N, C-alpha and C positions, 0 to 999 in steps of 0.2 A: 504494500500498498504506501502511498507519496507522500512523506511529510509532508503535515501543512505548512506552511511557511507565511508571511507580513511582509507586507512588501508598501513601500512609499513612493507614488508617482508626482511627479514635480513635473510641469508645464512651464518651463521658461521662457515665454513666448521672445521671439526675436532674435534667440542665442543661435550663434555660428559658429564652424568651427573658426574662422578667423578674431571671433570674438573671446572664444576659449581662452585663448593666448593672456587675456588679460583679466582671469577668473582664476585665480590659483588655487580655491578649494575644490572649484569645481574640476578644476583639471589635474587635480589628485586623486578625486573621485575615478577620473576617465583612466589614469594612467594604473589606479589600483584592479580596476575590471576589465572593460570596453569601451570605446566608441566607435559609432559608426556613422553612418550618412542614412538619413533618414528623406526618402522620396516620397513628398507628401501627394495631395489631390489637390484636384482644383476645384473652386478656387481656392488660393491657400489664403483662407481668414481664419479668423476664429472659432466660429461657431459650426463652419462645416470639418475644418478639420479634427477639434475633437468629437465631434458626432464619428467620425471615423474610426477613430481612437479607439472608443468606447462600445461601438459596435461592430466592426472590422468589416464595413461596406462601404460604399462608395454613395456621395451625393446620389447616383439615381435610384439608390434603395433607401436609405435613412431620411432624405427630404431635406435637409439643412443645406440648402442649395446655395446660400451667402449666410449673411449674418441677417438678412432681411429679403422679404421678398413682396411680390404683392398678392395679396391674399383674393384670389377673384371672385370667390363667394361674398366679400364683403367689401368689393370694390375701394379697397385701401392698403397703403403701402406699410406696413410695420417692419421696424428695426429692433432687434434687440428683445423679441420677445423672452419669456423666461421659462415657459413652462416645459416639462421632459415629454410631455405626449407629441410634442412638435415631431419629433426626432424618432423615427419609427425604427422597430424590430426590439430584438433582444439586449440588453446592456451586459457589459462584461461581469458588473458582480450580480446581475441577474442568472446569469449562467453559473457564476462559480458558486452562485445558494443552491441552485437544483443538487449540486453534485457535492456540495460540504453545507448540510445545515447548519442554519446557526452562523452562518457565513456574515462579519460584519463589514460595513465601508461608511465611509467620512467622506463627503466630496465640501471641500473648502475654497469654493468659488470659482470651481468650472462652470460652464453654462450650461442651460437649460437644466437648472438644478431644482427649481422649485414642482413641484409632486413628483419627483423621482423617488424610485424605491427604495434610497441608500438609507442606511441607519441613521446618520448624523449629517445634517446640511449648513452650510452657511452659503448664503448669496447677498452680494447687495441690493436693497431697497431701501430707496428713501422712504419717509413719513409723505404722504401727499395730504397737506392739511385743506380743510375746504374752505379757507380764504384764498388759497393758491399758492402759499409758503409751501416750501420743500426742505425739508429736515433729513442730516444725514440718518442714515441705520442700516439695519440688514436684516434678511428673513433666515430663520433658523429654528431648524426643528431637530428634536423634540423643541417643545415651547420653553421650557427651562435653562436651555441651552442659549437662548439671547439674553438674558439676564446674567446667568453666571459670567458670560465673556463681556458683555458689556461693563459688568463689574468692576472686571479684571483688569479689561485692555481699554474701557472707555468705548463709545459709539465708535462705530463703524466710521473710518475716514472717509465718505464716499465723495468728497470735492478736491480730497489726495487723489483717487483712485480714476477720475477722468476730470478733462477741462484744462485752464488755462493754471489751476495750483495743483496739478497732477503730480504727485511728486514718491519718492522712497515711503511715505510715511504708511501708504495703503499696503504696500508689502510688507512693511516691517507688520503691522496688525495680522496680517495674512499668516505670515508665517510662524507669529504669537501663539495664535488660534490652531495651526495645524500643529505645534507643539502641543498643543492641552488635549487634542484627540487621537494623537500618534498611538499613546498607550494603549487606546481603547478598541482599537480597527484593524481586521485582517489586511483590509487596504484601505491606503488614504491618498486621497488626489488632493491636490495642494497645484492651484494657479495662481503664478505672479507675474505682474502686468507690467514692472517697472521699464522693462527696455523697450516698450511700447512707445515712450513718451519724448524722450530727447533723443532718440534715432529719427523718429519721425522730425521732431523740431529742428533740428539741426543736421540729419544726416548720422548714416552709421559710422563713418570714418571720423566724425568730430570729435573734439576732445571732451564736447559734454558725453558722446554716446561712450567714448571708452572709461571717462570715469563711472557713467552709469552703470558699466559693466561689474567694476570692482564694486560698486556700493551694494549692488544685486547678489554678488558673491560672498561679500561679509553680511550682509542680512539672512541668505541661505546658513552659513557656517554654525550657527547655534541647532539649525533643524537638523541638519547633515551628523552632526557630533550625536544629539538625539537617537537617529539612527542606529548609528553607529555600536552605540554604547548598549541599545536594547535588541540589537541582532537584526534589524529590519533593514530588508535590501533595499535599495535606492534604485529607480529608474526616472531620469533625466531626459525630458520631449522637449522639442521645440517646434511649433506649429509652421513657421515659418521663418525664413532672414528678410530682415529691412534693407532693402537696397536705396543708390540715390535716386531723388524725385527732382524734377526740375521743369515739367509739362504738364499741367493741368489741360483735359479734354473736355471741352464743356459739352456731352453727347445729347444733353436736354434743351439746350439752346438751340443745336444744330436742326433738333427734329420741329422746334417749334417756327423755327424760322423757315422750315420746308412746309408749315402747314399742317403736322402731323399729329402737332402737343398743342393741348386746351387749358387753359386756367380759367378760374373763376376769381371775381375781384370781390373784396370785403374792406371798408374804410381805405381802400387806395391801395391794399395789401393784395398781391396776386398770388393764388394757393392753386396747386397742381390739381388738374381734373382729371381723375385716371378713367373713370366713367366715359367722359364724353371723347379724350384722345384717341386718336388711331393709334398713335406709338407712342410710347415714353419709356426711359431706363430708371432701372433703380440701381444707381451707382453704388459702388463697393470696393475702394479702394483701387486696384487694375481689373477689377471685372466689373460687365454691367449686363444685367439682365432687362433686355428691351422686349416687353411685350406688346404686342403686336394683335389689336383686336379682331381684323378682318384679314384674314390669309391672302384677299387678293393684295393687301397691299405690301406684302413680305419683298416684292421686286423694288417695289418703290423705296421701303425701308432699309432695305439691304445696301441698296446705293449709295444712300445718302450716309449710312454710319460707316460704311467701308470707305467712304471718301476723305473721313474725316484723318486729319495730321493726327499721329500718335496712335491711331487704330492698328494693332497688331493680326488680331484672330479676330473673325465672324464665324461664329461657328451657327449654324441651322440645326435641327433636330437630328436628322443624322449625323453629325459629326458631334453633338452632344454626345450621343451614344458612344461615341469613341473616345470620348472624355469622361464617361462616369456621369453625366450631367444631366442625362434625359428624364426629367423627373417634373409630374406635373405643375410643380411649383417654380419650373424654370422659365425664363423668358423664351418666345417661339426662336429670339437668336440670344448669343449670350456673346459677348465682344472681353476681349484681352486686351490691356493697353502694350504699346513697345516699351522695353525699358526704359526708365526713366519718366515714362509718361503714366498719369492715372486719371480717371474720372471724377469729375465733381456733380454734385446732383443738382447744381442751378441750371432752373430755368427761366428765371426772369430776364429780362433784356435790360431794364433798367435798377439800379441797385434802390433808387427810391421807390419801388415798387416790391421789392423783398418783403417777403411776410416777415412780424418783429422774431418769430423765431429763430430767424436766419442769424442774428446777430448774438444769439443765445446759445447755450449748453443745452442741447433739448433732442437728445438721441431719439426720443418716441415719435415726435412730430415731424422730424426733416424727414424726406421721403427718400434718403441715401444717407451714405455715411462722407462724414463733415471732418476730417481732420484740421481744419481751422479752428477747430473747439480747443486745440490746445492752447491757441496765442491769445494774449491780450493784443486790439489792434494797434500794430504799430503805426500806423497813420493817425491816430488819436493820438494827441500830447496830454491829453485831458484824462486819458483812458484808467490809469491807475487811481486819480481822485475819486472817478465815478465809482468805480469800485468798490474802493471803499465806502465810497457814503453807500451805498448799497447795501453793503455789508453791516454799516450801523443800524439801517431800518430794518435788515432782517432781524440785529438783537434785540430789536427794543420791539418787535413782535407787526410790524409794518411791511404791508406787501412792495413789494419791489422787482424790479426787471433787472438781471446780469445782461445787460445789451452790451458786452465787451467784445466778442467775436470778431474779425475782421472777414470781410466780403470779397477779401483779395487772397486768392489763395496760394500765390506766389511764394508766399512766407513757408510753405509746406517742403521740407527736404528730403522725405525718406517716406517710402511706399512698399506694397508688398501686393501679392496676390496672383502673379504671372508665374509661368514654369521660370525656375532658376535655371542661368544658362552655367553658372560657378558654383560646385558643390561646397566650397568654402564658405560661399556666402547665403544657403541654405541651412535649412532644418538639421539638427543632429538628433542623435541618441547616445546616454551615457549611461552605463550600468555597476554597479561593482556586485552583482548577483552573475549566474552561469547564463549565458546566451549562445546562441549556434554561432559557430567559428565564422561568421563572415562580415564584409565590413559595409552590406549596403541593406536597409530595409525597406519595407513598403509601408506607409500610414495604414495600408488596412492589416498589415501582420500584427499591430500593437496589441490588438484585445487579445491577440492569442499568445503573445511574449506575456503581456501582465497574468494569463491564466498559467501559464509554465513558470511563470516567477512566485505564484502563492499556491502551486504545487497541486493543481486540476490536471489529471492526465489528461492526454492530447487524443486517446480514441474516446472521451466522452463529453469532447465539448459539442455543441451544435453549431448546425451549420448556418449562416448568415443569412437572416430571415430578410 
């Protein structure tokens, strides 16, 4: 009978072989065990890759075709939904539990956590007050876990998890929470976001990025020490590598100028109208899903998007099948950008007509990903004073709008999502436990690696659903 084993899986987003040289603690783990190239799926974005890790299937099967998509039955674009039922198929802990009754799993900030069948769950979740204010907090299960963690660590630092003030503080909180759950679980999942910040702000080769790698390494060291002392195997993964960015591509503006995208207007602000549009794109880093209402419009839409400077690949349904992306949630066309290029969600043609949420951190209302949310508007000399005034209003309980995000995307210096051309700049896998003697693994193999490392025998695994 295979011996039961315990495993810590750290998703160190953005970590690459090139950056590992600046992370001595993680590099020591790799030297003690094994380092390998990780071949990711497309698009190489958080929700898609994490879902592949945990199910062993491609987006065509698990359905997380990006960080968000067009919900056709609702007529709305939603990014960063949180319920686990959106990921189709059996999750790795469910497979393990079927073969080892009582198998316990802790999920600390991996995505699609709410409603999951894990034993312990922590995920960012602000308090949405009735008067429109938003306060930092998290969702935790069991219920008592929330008060336990916030009493020991303070409230989850949501405003350090994303936005202009995103910093190491959120990763430090996540690591501290993980250390408290590690002794309780057979499988502990920990997501640390820190390398997403300065690598997108300043570029992956910047001084700030290299410092961020060292800071992340130091923040992880206590958790790695705990795992070593407890005899817990460690598996470190990254979803993608962040590469330099210098060319925003305005795919929705091109569709609008071609008469294919529609907006509606309220109080002088323009909003995307998916119901009325013949075509529109949900932009997500270097990937964009283009939804086309009438198949007769496909040739025209294809001509428009294929002619855009910065577009590398245009995948129709047949080509999507070749890339594991042919799911009903995918757009009729899926675009991938050239190296150095990335897609904005912008659909307005005049910044004076932009909706008010465009100038704020509002990941749920924007119909696409917006890396400019990492910045205070560099063109506004009063932006820091206005931000401080807004924070003061927040502290005294008044409503406020944190309208500090730039509408000029040229400040962004890092991106991801397309295939990596150099493995040194792509995702990696590190492990101090027994792995097959190979230097390359596919993201779809991670589920089975986890099962191996926790001692679930290979013949008893379920096939991908």
